[in-house]
Rosetta silent file (secondary structure, phi, psi, omega in degrees, C-alpha in Angstrom):
SEQUENCE: MKNEHCIVLLGVWVIVSVFGTSQALCQQEPIYDGKITSEWVSQLESREAGERVQARAALRKLGSNALPSLLREIRQLAIVYATNPAVFEVVPTNTFNLRALDLVQAFGCLGQNARPAAPELANLFEQGSLPSYVSLILPDADRILAGKTFAHALTNKSIEVRSAALAQMDAGLKPPDALVELAGLIYCLNDETPRTDQMPGKPMAVLMRARAARALGVVGMVEPERTMLALTERLQREKEPLVRTAIFYSFGRLGTNAKSALPALLQATNDPDHYVAEQAVKSLKAIEANSH
SCORE:     score description
SCORE:     0.000 S_00000001
   1 L     0.000  -39.475 -179.722  -54.230   -1.260  -45.597 S_00000001
   2 H   -64.722  -40.962  179.229  -54.790    2.284  -46.795 S_00000001
   3 H   -63.582  -39.727  178.985  -58.396    1.486  -47.729 S_00000001
   4 H   -63.374  -39.316  179.307  -59.014    0.005  -44.288 S_00000001
   5 H   -63.934  -41.404  179.925  -57.627    3.161  -42.698 S_00000001
   6 H   -65.120  -37.048  179.301  -59.927    5.320  -44.831 S_00000001
   7 H   -65.365  -42.221  177.981  -62.924    3.181  -43.836 S_00000001
   8 H   -60.898  -44.877  179.962  -62.074    3.631  -40.155 S_00000001
   9 H   -65.251  -36.904  177.586  -61.740    7.382  -40.657 S_00000001
  10 H   -62.911  -36.833  176.371  -65.006    7.490  -42.550 S_00000001
  11 H   -63.395  -41.646  176.902  -66.564    5.804  -39.542 S_00000001
  12 H   -59.947  -44.019 -179.515  -65.082    8.497  -37.316 S_00000001
  13 H   -61.564  -41.988  179.324  -66.481   11.139  -39.662 S_00000001
  14 H   -62.595  -45.120  179.745  -69.955    9.573  -39.562 S_00000001
  15 H   -62.378  -45.579  179.369  -69.914    9.459  -35.768 S_00000001
  16 H   -62.688  -40.168 -178.704  -68.665   13.032  -35.535 S_00000001
  17 H   -67.036  -42.736  178.973  -71.231   14.170  -38.103 S_00000001
  18 H   -63.447  -43.254  178.535  -74.116   12.470  -36.335 S_00000001
  19 H   -61.547  -43.330  179.455  -72.998   13.937  -33.051 S_00000001
  20 H   -64.523  -38.851  179.669  -72.668   17.345  -34.684 S_00000001
  21 H   -64.763  -41.690  179.129  -76.104   17.046  -36.286 S_00000001
  22 H   -64.673  -37.220  175.638  -77.716   16.175  -32.971 S_00000001
  23 H   -62.896  -41.884 -178.422  -75.971   19.173  -31.453 S_00000001
  24 H   -61.155  -41.809 -179.783  -77.243   21.338  -34.294 S_00000001
  25 H   -65.690  -39.880  178.995  -80.811   20.224  -33.683 S_00000001
  26 H   -65.884  -33.412 -178.214  -80.454   20.902  -29.967 S_00000001
  27 L   -92.614    9.609  178.332  -79.043   24.319  -30.718 S_00000001
  28 L    53.399   69.394  178.925  -81.765   25.010  -33.309 S_00000001
  29 L   -53.584  133.140 -176.316  -79.564   25.333  -36.370 S_00000001
  30 L   -54.329  140.567 -179.498  -80.712   28.423  -38.339 S_00000001
  31 E  -117.623  136.699  173.644  -83.288   27.794  -41.042 S_00000001
  32 E  -134.678  127.943  178.434  -83.802   29.789  -44.213 S_00000001
  33 L    51.882   40.180  174.507  -86.505   29.025  -46.743 S_00000001
  34 L    85.379   -0.114 -179.509  -87.200   25.652  -45.143 S_00000001
  35 E  -124.783  141.861  176.060  -83.591   24.376  -45.006 S_00000001
  36 E   -76.431  164.171 -175.256  -81.059   24.345  -42.182 S_00000001
  37 H   -54.465  -47.122 -176.693  -77.639   25.893  -42.725 S_00000001
  38 H   -62.184  -28.952  177.468  -75.783   22.600  -43.261 S_00000001
  39 H   -71.625  -37.686  177.264  -78.229   21.664  -46.044 S_00000001
  40 H   -65.950  -36.849  177.803  -77.549   24.918  -47.841 S_00000001
  41 H   -62.536  -43.348  178.829  -73.821   24.208  -47.520 S_00000001
  42 H   -62.477  -32.837 -177.758  -74.337   20.786  -49.108 S_00000001
  43 H   -71.187  -14.161  178.072  -76.271   22.406  -51.959 S_00000001
  44 L   -62.525  -22.290 -179.665  -73.179   24.404  -52.897 S_00000001
  45 L  -101.150   14.570  179.036  -71.897   21.284  -54.682 S_00000001
  46 L   -60.227  148.271  177.527  -75.128   20.686  -56.622 S_00000001
  47 L   -74.827  -17.179 -179.912  -74.760   19.820  -60.291 S_00000001
  48 L   -89.734  121.070 -178.537  -77.433   22.395  -61.069 S_00000001
  49 H   -58.330  -39.418 -179.368  -76.034   25.905  -61.440 S_00000001
  50 H   -62.123  -37.362  179.564  -79.327   27.415  -60.321 S_00000001
  51 H   -70.465  -35.151  177.780  -79.266   25.454  -57.075 S_00000001
  52 H   -65.983  -41.272  177.769  -75.698   26.561  -56.374 S_00000001
  53 H   -62.811  -42.505  179.400  -76.699   30.188  -56.906 S_00000001
  54 H   -61.845  -41.190 -179.985  -79.686   29.673  -54.606 S_00000001
  55 H   -64.687  -43.202  179.656  -77.437   28.180  -51.908 S_00000001
  56 H   -63.300  -40.148  179.283  -74.994   31.094  -52.044 S_00000001
  57 H   -65.512  -40.371 -179.617  -77.864   33.573  -51.796 S_00000001
  58 H   -63.675  -42.351  179.645  -79.350   31.677  -48.835 S_00000001
  59 H   -66.275  -35.988  176.073  -76.051   31.699  -46.961 S_00000001
  60 H   -64.328  -38.130  178.789  -75.680   35.421  -47.551 S_00000001
  61 H   -66.541  -40.103  178.966  -79.163   35.903  -46.115 S_00000001
  62 H   -65.533  -34.203  175.990  -78.306   33.785  -43.071 S_00000001
  63 H    56.292 -138.708 -176.745  -75.221   35.943  -42.521 S_00000001
  64 H   -65.010  -17.154  177.216  -73.559   35.711  -39.119 S_00000001
  65 H   -63.899  -22.364 -179.161  -76.377   33.430  -37.917 S_00000001
  66 H   -81.973  -13.794 -173.263  -74.743   30.659  -39.948 S_00000001
  67 H   -57.743  -47.230 -179.717  -71.398   30.939  -38.135 S_00000001
  68 H   -55.595  -40.775 -179.629  -72.065   28.504  -35.251 S_00000001
  69 H   -67.730  -43.483 -178.577  -73.021   25.771  -37.727 S_00000001
  70 H   -66.820  -42.086  178.922  -70.046   26.419  -40.016 S_00000001
  71 H   -66.117  -36.561  178.214  -67.565   26.539  -37.145 S_00000001
  72 H   -60.940  -41.901  178.911  -68.998   23.331  -35.719 S_00000001
  73 H   -68.413  -38.292  177.009  -68.325   21.565  -39.020 S_00000001
  74 H   -59.744  -43.523  179.725  -64.812   22.994  -39.228 S_00000001
  75 H   -63.170  -40.335  179.580  -64.097   21.589  -35.767 S_00000001
  76 H   -62.669  -44.198  178.587  -65.466   18.185  -36.802 S_00000001
  77 H   -66.355  -32.802  179.352  -63.231   18.083  -39.873 S_00000001
  78 H   -63.297  -33.619  177.481  -60.286   19.172  -37.733 S_00000001
  79 H   -63.806  -44.317  179.156  -60.729   16.031  -35.631 S_00000001
  80 H   -65.819  -42.973 -178.975  -60.473   13.872  -38.748 S_00000001
  81 H   -60.913  -39.408 -179.993  -57.504   15.899  -40.052 S_00000001
  82 H   -64.876  -29.057  179.257  -55.658   15.421  -36.769 S_00000001
  83 H   -74.107  -44.768  179.765  -56.094   11.656  -37.151 S_00000001
  84 L  -162.384   97.466 -179.337  -54.761   11.475  -40.716 S_00000001
  85 H   -58.909  -24.872 -175.700  -54.228   14.555  -42.910 S_00000001
  86 H   -62.527  -22.891 -177.912  -53.700   12.315  -45.947 S_00000001
  87 H   -72.993   -4.660  177.105  -57.436   11.609  -46.235 S_00000001
  88 H   -96.196   15.915  178.121  -57.883   15.198  -47.434 S_00000001
  89 L   -57.126  145.745 -176.732  -55.987   14.461  -50.649 S_00000001
  90 L   -80.196   94.386  173.748  -57.520   16.182  -53.669 S_00000001
  91 L  -135.429  152.208 -173.268  -59.378   13.430  -55.509 S_00000001
  92 L   -55.392  -32.485 -174.097  -62.882   13.599  -57.040 S_00000001
  93 L  -102.093   13.648 -176.136  -64.500   11.178  -54.569 S_00000001
  94 L   -78.634  107.707 -178.759  -62.868   12.469  -51.382 S_00000001
  95 H   -59.335  -43.566 -175.402  -65.676   13.182  -48.912 S_00000001
  96 H   -67.584  -47.315 -179.815  -63.445   15.105  -46.530 S_00000001
  97 H   -61.954  -43.823 -178.284  -61.814   17.312  -49.136 S_00000001
  98 H   -64.429  -40.771  179.853  -65.145   18.129  -50.820 S_00000001
  99 H   -68.116  -39.224  177.435  -66.833   19.054  -47.559 S_00000001
 100 H   -61.784  -40.604  178.140  -63.921   21.258  -46.541 S_00000001
 101 H   -67.498  -33.855  174.559  -64.128   23.047  -49.895 S_00000001
 102 H   -60.629  -40.972 -178.967  -67.878   23.495  -49.378 S_00000001
 103 H   -69.286  -35.261  175.297  -67.134   25.234  -46.090 S_00000001
 104 H   -59.143  -45.601  177.664  -64.558   27.472  -47.775 S_00000001
 105 H   -62.141  -43.506 -176.699  -67.302   28.545  -50.198 S_00000001
 106 H   -61.850  -45.574  177.604  -69.822   28.981  -47.398 S_00000001
 107 H   -63.300  -37.281  178.441  -67.576   31.280  -45.390 S_00000001
 108 H   -62.109  -34.492  178.002  -66.848   33.201  -48.585 S_00000001
 109 H   -64.909  -30.588 -177.174  -70.572   33.791  -49.042 S_00000001
 110 H   -76.345  -27.159 -179.576  -70.736   35.423  -45.613 S_00000001
 111 H    58.446 -130.890 -177.806  -68.018   37.974  -46.347 S_00000001
 112 H   -65.445  -18.248  177.121  -67.630   40.458  -43.479 S_00000001
 113 H   -67.107  -12.979  179.061  -70.383   38.642  -41.580 S_00000001
 114 H   -87.520   -1.514 -174.293  -67.778   35.960  -40.896 S_00000001
 115 H   -56.999  -39.167  179.075  -65.601   38.375  -38.939 S_00000001
 116 H   -59.533  -21.912 -178.990  -66.686   37.155  -35.454 S_00000001
 117 H   -86.347   -9.448 -173.366  -65.253   33.748  -36.390 S_00000001
 118 H   -57.355  -45.707 -179.817  -61.834   35.151  -37.369 S_00000001
 119 H   -59.175  -42.092  178.935  -60.076   34.711  -33.991 S_00000001
 120 H   -67.408  -38.810  178.633  -61.059   31.022  -33.794 S_00000001
 121 H   -63.614  -41.979  178.726  -60.064   30.474  -37.424 S_00000001
 122 H   -62.607  -39.579  179.496  -56.681   32.097  -36.772 S_00000001
 123 H   -66.223  -42.363  177.243  -56.197   29.854  -33.751 S_00000001
 124 H   -60.207  -42.706 -178.856  -57.093   26.737  -35.745 S_00000001
 125 H   -63.254  -47.252 -178.569  -54.619   27.728  -38.439 S_00000001
 126 H   -63.241  -29.246  178.685  -51.785   28.333  -35.988 S_00000001
 127 L   -80.356   -8.362  179.573  -52.461   24.934  -34.409 S_00000001
 128 L    86.444   22.520  178.260  -52.144   23.273  -37.807 S_00000001
 129 L   -90.663  113.960  178.708  -55.819   22.329  -38.167 S_00000001
 130 L    49.561   48.298 -173.057  -56.818   22.173  -41.858 S_00000001
 131 H   -56.537  -41.059 -176.627  -54.230   24.851  -42.745 S_00000001
 132 H   -68.996  -26.549  179.402  -54.719   24.820  -46.529 S_00000001
 133 H   -87.420  -47.088 -179.188  -58.493   25.271  -46.130 S_00000001
 134 H   -63.011  -31.711  179.379  -58.554   27.676  -43.181 S_00000001
 135 H   -65.376  -23.145  177.347  -55.967   29.844  -44.949 S_00000001
 136 H   -83.388  -25.462 -177.055  -58.543   30.398  -47.711 S_00000001
 137 H   -84.015  -44.346 -171.252  -61.291   31.307  -45.249 S_00000001
 138 H   -56.747  -42.755 -179.391  -59.478   33.660  -42.872 S_00000001
 139 H   -60.698  -33.999  178.061  -58.720   36.534  -45.314 S_00000001
 140 H   -69.771  -33.083 -178.758  -62.429   36.899  -46.158 S_00000001
 141 H   -75.659  -44.741 -178.988  -63.319   36.994  -42.463 S_00000001
 142 L  -159.317   99.787 -173.963  -60.636   39.490  -41.385 S_00000001
 143 H   -65.601  -36.451 -179.158  -57.883   40.491  -43.810 S_00000001
 144 H   -68.635  -46.712  177.845  -55.802   42.369  -41.233 S_00000001
 145 H   -62.804  -37.751  178.617  -55.840   39.500  -38.736 S_00000001
 146 H   -60.912  -44.344  179.732  -55.081   37.110  -41.586 S_00000001
 147 H   -60.485  -43.825  178.542  -52.028   39.142  -42.555 S_00000001
 148 H   -65.058  -43.947 -178.022  -50.705   39.124  -39.002 S_00000001
 149 H   -62.584  -45.723 -177.625  -51.438   35.425  -38.577 S_00000001
 150 H   -68.343  -37.285  179.317  -49.744   34.400  -41.815 S_00000001
 151 H   -62.062  -44.880  179.035  -46.663   36.535  -41.181 S_00000001
 152 H   -71.133  -28.672 -177.664  -46.100   34.900  -37.791 S_00000001
 153 H   -72.914  -11.783 -179.973  -46.948   31.472  -39.221 S_00000001
 154 L   -63.970  -17.259  177.078  -43.952   31.597  -41.567 S_00000001
 155 L  -112.217   16.127  178.097  -41.874   30.254  -38.679 S_00000001
 156 L   -61.981  149.205 -178.010  -44.480   27.726  -37.512 S_00000001
 157 L   -68.085  -20.985 -178.991  -43.093   24.255  -36.735 S_00000001
 158 L   -90.207  126.050  178.544  -45.481   22.700  -39.288 S_00000001
 159 H   -67.679  -28.791  177.190  -44.386   22.854  -42.918 S_00000001
 160 H   -65.072  -40.473  178.607  -48.050   22.604  -43.966 S_00000001
 161 H   -67.446  -46.048  179.748  -48.827   25.762  -41.986 S_00000001
 162 H   -60.277  -43.457 -178.236  -45.776   27.576  -43.330 S_00000001
 163 H   -64.408  -43.113 -179.428  -46.615   26.545  -46.871 S_00000001
 164 H   -65.375  -40.935  178.998  -50.265   27.643  -46.610 S_00000001
 165 H   -64.476  -44.753 -178.974  -49.285   31.011  -45.133 S_00000001
 166 H   -64.670  -36.423  179.340  -46.655   31.604  -47.806 S_00000001
 167 H   -63.601  -41.286  179.118  -49.127   30.671  -50.555 S_00000001
 168 H   -67.680  -38.886  178.532  -51.603   33.297  -49.363 S_00000001
 169 H   -70.306  -34.385  176.857  -48.923   35.956  -49.152 S_00000001
 170 H   -66.352  -26.428  179.742  -47.670   34.956  -52.588 S_00000001
 171 L   -81.588   -4.089  174.486  -51.227   35.512  -53.828 S_00000001
 172 L   120.755   -1.652  179.065  -51.075   39.142  -52.734 S_00000001
 173 L   -77.092  122.237 -176.696  -52.031   39.281  -49.052 S_00000001
 174 L  -107.272  118.123  176.935  -49.739   41.805  -47.366 S_00000001
 175 L   -64.800  151.600 -178.420  -49.142   41.584  -43.606 S_00000001
 176 L   -72.706  -21.980 -178.246  -49.223   44.894  -41.700 S_00000001
 177 L  -110.136  100.251 -175.580  -45.778   44.345  -40.141 S_00000001
 178 H   -65.633  -31.275 -178.594  -43.147   44.154  -42.873 S_00000001
 179 H   -69.899  -37.562  176.313  -40.321   43.347  -40.445 S_00000001
 180 H   -66.198  -41.520  178.470  -42.134   40.279  -39.114 S_00000001
 181 H   -62.782  -43.119 -179.993  -42.828   39.228  -42.688 S_00000001
 182 H   -59.198  -46.359  179.868  -39.188   39.744  -43.644 S_00000001
 183 H   -61.663  -41.541 -179.993  -37.970   37.568  -40.772 S_00000001
 184 H   -66.816  -40.090  179.382  -40.440   34.846  -41.695 S_00000001
 185 H   -65.165  -38.783  178.037  -39.496   34.904  -45.369 S_00000001
 186 H   -65.168  -37.275  176.420  -35.817   34.572  -44.529 S_00000001
 187 H   -61.627  -47.268  179.981  -36.712   31.581  -42.360 S_00000001
 188 H   -67.218  -30.115  179.185  -38.617   29.981  -45.262 S_00000001
 189 H   -60.814  -26.377 -178.071  -35.773   30.803  -47.647 S_00000001
 190 L  -107.736   20.426 -179.535  -33.635   28.337  -45.713 S_00000001
 191 L   -75.011  122.763  178.704  -36.281   25.631  -45.359 S_00000001
 192 L  -127.269   30.325 -179.858  -34.860   22.212  -46.194 S_00000001
 193 L   -58.081  125.681 -179.120  -37.586   20.028  -44.678 S_00000001
 194 L   -78.645   75.917 -178.707  -37.401   16.591  -46.354 S_00000001
 195 L  -136.383  137.939  179.931  -41.053   16.376  -47.396 S_00000001
 196 E  -103.207  131.733  178.438  -42.585   15.740  -50.827 S_00000001
 197 L   -97.528 -162.084 -171.927  -45.796   17.519  -51.810 S_00000001
 198 L   -73.481  -13.977  176.099  -48.293   16.753  -54.559 S_00000001
 199 L   -79.692  115.275 -174.176  -45.991   17.821  -57.379 S_00000001
 200 L   -51.781  124.628  174.658  -44.251   14.549  -58.379 S_00000001
 201 L    74.456    2.396 -177.326  -40.601   14.492  -57.397 S_00000001
 202 L  -111.162  113.474 -179.706  -40.542   18.098  -56.215 S_00000001
 203 E   -61.325  138.446  178.747  -39.842   18.656  -52.506 S_00000001
 204 H   -57.364  -37.815 -178.025  -42.276   21.031  -50.819 S_00000001
 205 H   -62.060  -32.588  178.512  -39.352   22.889  -49.255 S_00000001
 206 H   -64.806  -44.225  178.565  -37.990   23.750  -52.711 S_00000001
 207 H   -63.374  -38.367  179.327  -41.264   25.390  -53.685 S_00000001
 208 H   -66.863  -42.835  179.423  -41.294   27.291  -50.398 S_00000001
 209 H   -62.307  -39.510  179.546  -37.736   28.534  -50.836 S_00000001
 210 H   -64.884  -44.993  178.863  -38.579   29.736  -54.335 S_00000001
 211 H   -62.676  -43.186 -179.544  -41.695   31.590  -53.157 S_00000001
 212 H   -63.947  -41.896 -179.607  -39.827   33.121  -50.239 S_00000001
 213 H   -61.414  -43.293  179.404  -36.966   34.225  -52.491 S_00000001
 214 H   -66.033  -41.511 -178.991  -39.342   35.983  -54.901 S_00000001
 215 H   -64.562  -32.212 -179.702  -41.250   37.658  -52.083 S_00000001
 216 H   -65.850  -21.782  176.618  -38.018   39.012  -50.622 S_00000001
 217 H   -65.061  -23.012  179.045  -37.538   41.053  -53.788 S_00000001
 218 H  -100.551  -54.300 -177.142  -40.467   43.190  -52.649 S_00000001
 219 H   -67.220  -30.292 -175.183  -40.448   42.972  -48.853 S_00000001
 220 H   -61.085  -16.476  178.792  -36.665   43.179  -48.717 S_00000001
 221 H   -65.218  -16.054  176.934  -36.666   46.904  -49.444 S_00000001
 222 H   -65.566  -42.880  176.724  -37.508   47.404  -45.758 S_00000001
 223 L  -139.704   78.745 -174.313  -33.995   46.219  -44.854 S_00000001
 224 H   -59.278  -36.860 -179.092  -32.080   45.715  -48.128 S_00000001
 225 H   -65.858  -44.400  178.609  -28.720   44.873  -46.547 S_00000001
 226 H   -63.233  -39.347 -179.654  -30.246   42.133  -44.391 S_00000001
 227 H   -66.703  -45.058 -179.693  -32.153   40.835  -47.387 S_00000001
 228 H   -63.464  -38.490  178.689  -29.121   40.761  -49.650 S_00000001
 229 H   -61.929  -45.264 -179.164  -27.102   38.924  -47.028 S_00000001
 230 H   -64.648  -44.917 -178.949  -29.811   36.257  -46.713 S_00000001
 231 H   -66.762  -40.864 -178.841  -30.243   35.848  -50.476 S_00000001
 232 H   -66.406  -43.467  179.227  -26.503   35.741  -51.153 S_00000001
 233 H   -63.916  -39.090  179.083  -25.838   33.167  -48.452 S_00000001
 234 H   -66.609  -40.780 -178.235  -28.671   31.009  -49.753 S_00000001
 235 H   -60.365  -36.687 -176.906  -27.410   31.281  -53.329 S_00000001
 236 H   -62.696  -26.040 -178.983  -23.982   29.976  -52.322 S_00000001
 237 H  -119.362    6.665 -177.564  -25.443   26.604  -51.280 S_00000001
 238 L   -87.760  126.528 -179.908  -28.564   26.445  -53.448 S_00000001
 239 L  -104.125  -21.287 -175.736  -28.577   23.775  -56.145 S_00000001
 240 L   -75.500  122.407  179.259  -32.196   23.945  -57.292 S_00000001
 241 H   -57.615  -36.367 -179.262  -32.652   25.991  -60.512 S_00000001
 242 H   -60.077  -42.342 -179.042  -36.169   27.027  -59.439 S_00000001
 243 H   -75.506  -40.284  179.125  -34.840   28.692  -56.288 S_00000001
 244 H   -61.499  -40.362  177.477  -31.778   30.177  -57.982 S_00000001
 245 H   -61.191  -42.148 -179.570  -34.041   31.760  -60.596 S_00000001
 246 H   -66.315  -38.399  178.266  -36.176   33.275  -57.832 S_00000001
 247 H   -64.476  -44.429  178.937  -33.123   34.652  -56.036 S_00000001
 248 H   -64.177  -35.816  175.687  -31.869   36.283  -59.237 S_00000001
 249 H   -57.878  -45.274 -178.461  -35.342   37.731  -59.789 S_00000001
 250 H   -68.365  -33.264  174.438  -35.170   39.404  -56.388 S_00000001
 251 H   -57.339  -43.409  179.097  -31.726   40.791  -57.115 S_00000001
 252 H   -64.069  -39.947  179.155  -33.289   42.572  -60.063 S_00000001
 253 H   -66.456  -32.521 -178.467  -36.168   43.897  -57.942 S_00000001
 254 H   -78.499  -10.398  173.185  -33.732   45.222  -55.344 S_00000001
 255 H    59.339 -130.762 -176.452  -31.969   47.287  -58.024 S_00000001
 256 H   -62.713  -20.706  177.310  -28.884   49.181  -56.907 S_00000001
 257 H   -66.986  -15.793 -176.661  -29.105   47.507  -53.498 S_00000001
 258 H  -104.445   20.738 -178.925  -28.048   44.300  -55.279 S_00000001
 259 H   -59.093  -30.442 -179.341  -24.816   45.623  -56.849 S_00000001
 260 H   -66.884  -15.199 -178.851  -22.809   43.167  -54.764 S_00000001
 261 H   -90.741   -1.430 -176.589  -24.537   40.356  -56.675 S_00000001
 262 H   -55.818  -43.411  178.765  -23.262   41.488  -60.091 S_00000001
 263 H   -60.698  -42.203  179.699  -20.412   38.910  -60.252 S_00000001
 264 H   -65.622  -38.381  178.740  -22.809   36.061  -59.449 S_00000001
 265 H   -66.714  -42.578  179.066  -25.293   37.323  -62.017 S_00000001
 266 H   -61.113  -42.979  179.642  -22.627   37.611  -64.707 S_00000001
 267 H   -65.116  -37.018 -176.690  -21.487   34.072  -64.044 S_00000001
 268 H   -72.419  -14.148  178.164  -25.109   32.837  -64.099 S_00000001
 269 L   -65.184  -15.006  177.440  -25.688   34.192  -67.618 S_00000001
 270 L  -109.030   16.902 -179.110  -23.900   31.033  -68.771 S_00000001
 271 L   -62.082  140.665  179.752  -25.807   28.713  -66.470 S_00000001
 272 L   -64.488  -21.585  177.226  -26.793   25.409  -68.142 S_00000001
 273 L   -84.879  122.734 -175.334  -30.391   25.961  -66.988 S_00000001
 274 H   -57.998  -43.224 -175.896  -32.143   28.214  -69.517 S_00000001
 275 H   -68.945  -37.620  177.415  -34.451   29.878  -66.983 S_00000001
 276 H   -63.149  -48.784 -178.729  -31.633   30.662  -64.564 S_00000001
 277 H   -62.375  -42.646 -179.640  -29.520   32.212  -67.321 S_00000001
 278 H   -62.718  -43.037  179.664  -32.469   34.188  -68.719 S_00000001
 279 H   -68.157  -36.269  178.704  -33.352   35.627  -65.319 S_00000001
 280 H   -61.302  -42.013  178.043  -29.733   36.526  -64.639 S_00000001
 281 H   -62.759  -46.462 -179.850  -29.657   38.581  -67.855 S_00000001
 282 H   -60.287  -43.379 -177.835  -32.914   40.348  -66.969 S_00000001
 283 H   -69.675  -36.038  175.698  -31.713   41.182  -63.463 S_00000001
 284 H   -59.844  -44.581  179.287  -28.387   42.508  -64.723 S_00000001
 285 H   -64.206  -38.806 -179.338  -30.261   44.893  -67.005 S_00000001
 286 H   -66.038  -42.344  179.028  -32.564   45.967  -64.176 S_00000001
 287 H   -66.321  -43.139  179.661  -29.666   46.761  -61.840 S_00000001
 288 H   -65.052  -37.973 -179.509  -27.782   48.631  -64.550 S_00000001
 289 H   -66.145  -34.682  179.755  -30.870   50.627  -65.491 S_00000001
 290 H   -80.241  -11.482 -177.256  -31.331   51.734  -61.875 S_00000001
 291 H   -82.216  -16.506 -175.863  -27.653   52.675  -61.595 S_00000001
 292 L   -93.910    0.000    0.000  -27.949   55.585  -64.028 S_00000001
């Protein structure tokens, strides 16, 4: 049944692609060195390193002229994604996933020339269209807009959107409004969505809570009391060692602001989970060192 569904979707993709190609021809898709933009994008996955280098150079030369073609393809993939996101699973022969990754590379080649596309990319992300891919594209196009978009997306109704936004922020992207980020992180800290991601047996919400807990150790300095309240309340009902370890990590980062957590940390030094106990010891030392 799954194979039949994939065949139907592949048919949709072919129809959308043909329609998009005819549109491209009507709109005179930009040509560089004898190839249209979409052909250069396809060459990014060539087995020959020299051809991949040539494709990246060609896309840089095309610059902002390539944007209409790239955005058109993003929209086409978004139609397929809306039908069944599962067909974008990361497997070697996945046409949809590979093409989406090609577009991520293509936008990356454009750098700041992709900036005019940033508002549409932000809108696609907020709507839940290809969130894991668009989240990789948007920071290259406009880092400030990306930061704002991801901070607000932490409370998006879609767990895929929240997860993609949190992943980018975990990778080092800092939103311009720390208070919005703080509110979003606290929201993610309490995420208990019953959904399993690609890590076998590990709920996506657990990974999100852990990431949010660690991030609060840095962002939480904006409002330490509010942060400590959120972390402490979460700790009282948190059973997952991964999240508990992250919470204890943030206690250590918050230093003297986390003195109220000392009893919990002391108790956790005897936790049956090695990583939880180890982090509790480290955080106790960090708080004590900042107390002198």
